[in-house]
N, C-alpha and C positions, 0 to 999 in steps of 0.2 A: 074141151078147154076153151075153145072159142065161144062155146055157149056160156061158160062162166063169166068171161069178160063182157059178153053181151047182156047177161042178166045182172042188173045193178044189185039186187038183193044178194045174189050169190057172191058178188065181188065184196060187198060189205062184210058178209059172213067170213070170207077168207081173211080180210083185214083184221077182223076181230080175233080170229084164231091166231094170226101172225103176231098181233100185239100181246095176246095171252102167252104165246110161246116165248116172246121176248122177255116178258115179266118172269116167266118160269126160269128161263135161262139166266136172267140177272140174279134171281134169288139163289139159283144153284151156284152161280159164280161167286156170289157174296159169301155163301156158306162155305164154299171151298177155300176162299181167301181167308175167312176167319179161322178155319181149321188149320190152314198153313201158318197163320200168325201165332195161333196157340201152340202149335208144335215148335215153332221157332222160339217163342218165349219160354216154353218148358225146357228146351234145350239150353237156352241161355241161363235160366235159373239153375239148371243142373251143373253147367260149367262153373257158375258163380259159387255154388255150394261146394263143389270139389276144391275150388281155389281157397275158399274160406276154411275148409277142413284142413288143407295143407298149412295155412297160416296158423290155425289153432294148434295143430300138432307142433309146428315150429316154436310158437310162443310157449306152449306147455313144456317143451323140452328145455328151452332157454330158462324158463322160470324154475324148473326142477333143478337145473344145474346151478342157478343162482342160490336156491335154497340150500343145496348141498354145500356150496361154497361158504354161505353164511354159517351153516352148522359147523363146518370145519373151523371157521374163524372163531366161532363162539367156544368151541372145545379148546382151541388154543388159548383164547383169553381166559377161560375158566382154569386151565392148567397153570397159566402164568399167574392168575390171581391167587390160586392155592399156594404156589411156590412163594409168591411175595408175602402172603400171610404167614406161611410157615417160617420164612426167613425173618419176618418182623417179630413173630412170637419167640423164635430162637434168640434173636438179638436182645429182646426185652428180658427174657429169662436169664440169659448169660449176664446181662448188665446188672440185673437184680442180684444174682448170685455173686458176681465179682465184687459189686459194691458192698454187699453184706460182708464178704470175706475181707475186703480192704479195711472195713471199720474195726475189725478185730486187732490187727497190729497197730492201727492208729490209736485205739483205746489203750493198748499196752504202752505205747510211746508217751501218751499224755500222763498216764499214771506214773510211769518211771520218771518223767520230767517233774511231776509234782513231788515225788519222793526226793529227787535230787535238789529241788528248791529248798526243802527244809534242811538239807545237809549243808548247803552252801551259805556262806555268810558275807562274802565280799560283794560290793555293789556291782563290780564289773561282771561277775558271774551271774548276778540277778538280771542284769540287762540282756545278757546273752540268752538266758533261759526264757525271758519274756519274748524275745525275738523268735525263738524256736516255737514257743507256745502260740504266738500269733500265726505262724506258718501252719501249724497243725490245725488251728481253728479254721483257717482259710480252706485247707484241704478237707476238713470235715464238712464245711458248707457246700463245697463242690460235690462231694460224694452224696450228701443228703439230697441235693437238688437232682443229681443224676438218678438217684434211686426213685425219687418221686415221679420224674418224667418216665422212667422205665415202667413203673407200676401203672401209670395212666395208660401208656401205650399197650401194655399187656392186658389191660382190663382188670388188674388185680386191686385197683384202688377204687372202691365204690363209695359214693357219698351216703352218709347217714343223715338225711335232712330232717330237722326238727326245730322247734322254737328255741331260740338262744337269747339270753339277756346280754346286752352289750356292756353294761356297767362292769361286771367282773372281768370280762375280756379286756376292756380298755385299761383297767387297773393293772392287770398282769403285764400288758404291753408297756405301760408307763414304767413299772418297776424294772422291766427288761432293758428299755432303751434310754432311760434317763442317764445312767452312768456313761453310756457310749456317746451320747450327745455332749455331755459335760466334758469328756476327754477331748472333744474336738472344738470346745469353746462355743457350742451352739445352744440355743434355747429349745426346749421341747415342751409344747403344750398339748396335752390330750384332754379334751373337754369331755367330761363324763356325760352319760345319757341314761335315762331310765326307759329307753325304748327296747323292744325285742324284735328280732328278725327271724326269718326262716332260712336255715342254711345248715351246712355240715360244720361242726365245731372245729375239727382239726383243720379242714381246708380253709375256713374263714380266717382262723388264726394265722395260718401260713400266708394267706394273701396279704393280710394287714402287716404281718412281720416283714414280708418282702417289700411292701410299699414304704414302710418306715425306714428299713435298712437302706433302701435305694435312695430315699430322700436325704438321709443323714450322710450317706457316702459321698454324694455329689454336691453337697452344700458347703461352701467355703466360709461363709459368714451369715449371720442372721439366725434363722432357726426353722423349725418344722412344727406345723400345727395339724392335729387330727381331731375331727369332730363329726357329728352326724345331725341330720335334720330330715323331717318328712319332706318329700317332694312329690306332690300329687298323691298317687296311690302307692308310692314306693318310699323306702328309706334310703337316703343317700349318705354314705360315709365318704368323707373327703380327707385326703392327705395332701397338704400344701407345703411347699418349701420356697426358700429364697435363693435357690441354686442358679446355675447358668442358663437354665431353660433349654428347650429342645426345638430345633428348627422344624418347620412344618414338614419338610421333605423326609425327616427322620422319625416322625412321630409314630408311624406304623412299623418301621423297621426295628425299633427298640423292643418290640414284643416278640421278636424272633430270637431263637437260641444264639448265644455267643455274640450278641450285639450289645455294646456297652459304650458309655461315654468316658469322659475324663474325670477321675476321682479327685477328691480334695487332697490337699497337700499332706494332711495327717492320716489319710487312709489309702489303702491300696484298692485299685479297681477290682470289681468282682469279675465273674466269669460270663456275665451276660445271660444268666439263667433265671434270675429272680423274676423279671417281668414276664418271661415266657411261662413260668409256673403260675403267675398271677392270671394270665390270659387263659391257660389251660384249665385251671381250677374253676375260674369264673364261668367258662363255657360249659363244663360238666354240670355245674350247679344252676345254670340258667341265669346267672347274674351278668349285668352289663358293666363293662369297664370303659370309662371315657377319660381322655386326656386333654387338658387345656394348658397351653404353655406359650410363653413368649421369651425369646432369646434375651438374656440379660436381666429378666425379671422373675424367673422362677416357674414352677410347674405345679399343677393340681391334678391329682388322680382321683376320680370319683367312681365309687362302687355302688351300684344301685341294687337293692335287695327287696324281697317281699317282706312286708311287715308281719309281725306275729303278736298275739295277745300275751302280755307279760305274765298273766295268771296261768298260762299254759306251759310255762317253762318248768321242766321237771325238777324235783327236789334232788339234785345231784350233789355228790360230795365235791365241794370246791377244791380246786388245785391248791395244795399246801405250798405256801411261800417259804421254800426251804431256806432262802437267803436271809429271811427275817427271824428264823428260829434261833433261840439261844441254845447253844449246845455246851455241855460240860465236858469234863475230861473223859477219855476213853481208856485210860491206863488200866491194864489188867483185864480188859474185856476179852472173853473167850469167843472167838469168831470161827465158825465152820464155813469154809469157802468151797463151793462146788463150781469149778470152772474147767472146761475141757481144753481150752487153749493154753498151752504151757507158758507162752510169753505173757499173756494176759494174767494168768494165775500168779506168776512170779512178780509181776509189776504190782498187782493188787496187794499181794502179801507184803511187799516192801513198803507200800504206802500205809497199810494198816499197822504194821509193826512200828513204823515211824511215829504213829500216834499212840504207841504204847500197848497195842492190842497183842494178844496171844493167838496166833493164826494157825489153824490146821487146814492144809490144802488137800482137796480131793478132786476127782474127775467125774464121778458118777454117784448115783444114789447108793449102789452096793458098796462102793469105796467109802462113802461117807458113813454108812452104817457100821462098817468094819472099823473105821477110825473112832467112832463113838464108843465102841466096846473097848478099844485100847485106852481111850481117855478116861473111861469110867465115870462119866458125868455128862450133864447136858451143857451145850454151849449157851452163851448169852444171846447169840444171834446167829442166823444162817444167811449167807449171801450166795445165791445160786444163779447161774446163767440160765436163760430161758431155754436155749437150744443146746442140748448136750449131744454126745456121740450116740450113733445107732438109733437116732430118732427119739431119744429119751428127753423128757421135758423137765426143766427145773421145778415146775409147779408140782409134778408128781413126786419129785425127789424131796421137796419140802414136806409134802403130805406124808410120805413114807417115814421121814425123820420124826415128824410130830406123832405119828401113830406108834412108832417104835418107843419114843420117850414117854408117850401118854401125857404130853405136855404141849401146849400151844406156844412153842418157842417163837420169839420174834424173828421175822424173816423178810428179806427183800429180794426182788428179781432184778438182774441186770441183763440187758439185751441190746443187740444191734438191729433188732427187728423193729422198724418204725411203723408197722401196720397198726390200724385201729383194732384188728382182731387180737393181736398180742396184748394190747393194753386192756381190752375187755376181759380176756381170759384171766389175767392177773388180778383185775379188779373183782371178778367173781370169786376168786380164792381169798380175797381180802388182803392182797399183798401190794406193797408199794413197788413202783417200777422206776429204775434209772436207765436212761438210754445211753448207749455207748456212742462216742467216747465220753466216759464219765468225767464229770466235773468234780474234783476232790471236795470243794466246799459243800456241794450238794450232798455228796456221799457222807461226809462227816456230820453234817446237820441231820440228815435222815437217820443215820446210825445212832447218833446221840438221842434222837427222838424215840426210836424204837427201844433203846435200852432204858429210857426213863419212863 
């Protein structure tokens, strides 16, 4: 050892080996430290993964419970929706049925009243009869409006959209409302038009009827004007009045059911259904209804419709103006009446007999055929209710009678069914239709027309 310290070369060799051993040791220590760090990092990652797994499990459980809760809520909402739809459908069906049934005794009452009118001669009795008749007309309007709303809610009233000429429709409305306006001392101007629109004939007529009736009802002086003109790519039909006007705050509310204003002194207020039906029908048809009004200066209702080519309007049989027909005497006319409602049958028979007719009352086609064999001859005309007992139709009853007689005997259909389907079925059989409650003047005019 002493020799190594004494030999410089040996000493340097030992230093070199010591430095080499230090490097080796440092490298080994670094490798060991890196290995320890990796182990610690792996352990940390392992712990983190375990923690995340627990969090994922918790979140998954919470999400699954939330989904189950949503599913249960959706099931409850679906059941509630089904119950609400069923209740709404039942309400509409019951309302349609009840309204139809109420029109039957109303029809009998009006027919009886008409027969009574012809028997009474005193002026006082006539005034009382007129008062009762106005009440019955008001009741009829209410029932008809409720029926239309119920059919819309039940989806039973579907529009038949097609090109419609406005001139014939405006003429019919003029004939209908001029006497009403005259009774209230109002002027009514309906400006004719050669334009055509795309709409449903029945719904469009009802919309304009309600707008005109509403304008006349609430106008105390002055008058009502209806006309139409192109507006951009649309046709605008306007009904303007000189009534009291509607405050801005009330202009939306009046389109809701049973919202009404103050009627004129010569008329009674309606039930607040007219404008509701206007809005409902317009919505179904895709028409826009707008209101412009100033308190004390009147109101203007505007209905915007799609235009149509006048040449595309179908060649339809125009509505017969029964009020303008000249009718002769009905004395001695043999009438076969098929009516399943006893009160309605009795009232109708009394009215016809008051006109001098010889009436045979029956309740069904089989009853009518039996009665024909007893009479030993063909009647001059047949009047049949559309809906008879046990699902029997007045249309088939008329067909059976004609086949039995081998004669195209004149006939008409009476009904409380206001649907477009009923009118079309009768039209396909070539039969005229009168809606209940029947207006005696129309009945007498049509019957006279059939007989002549």
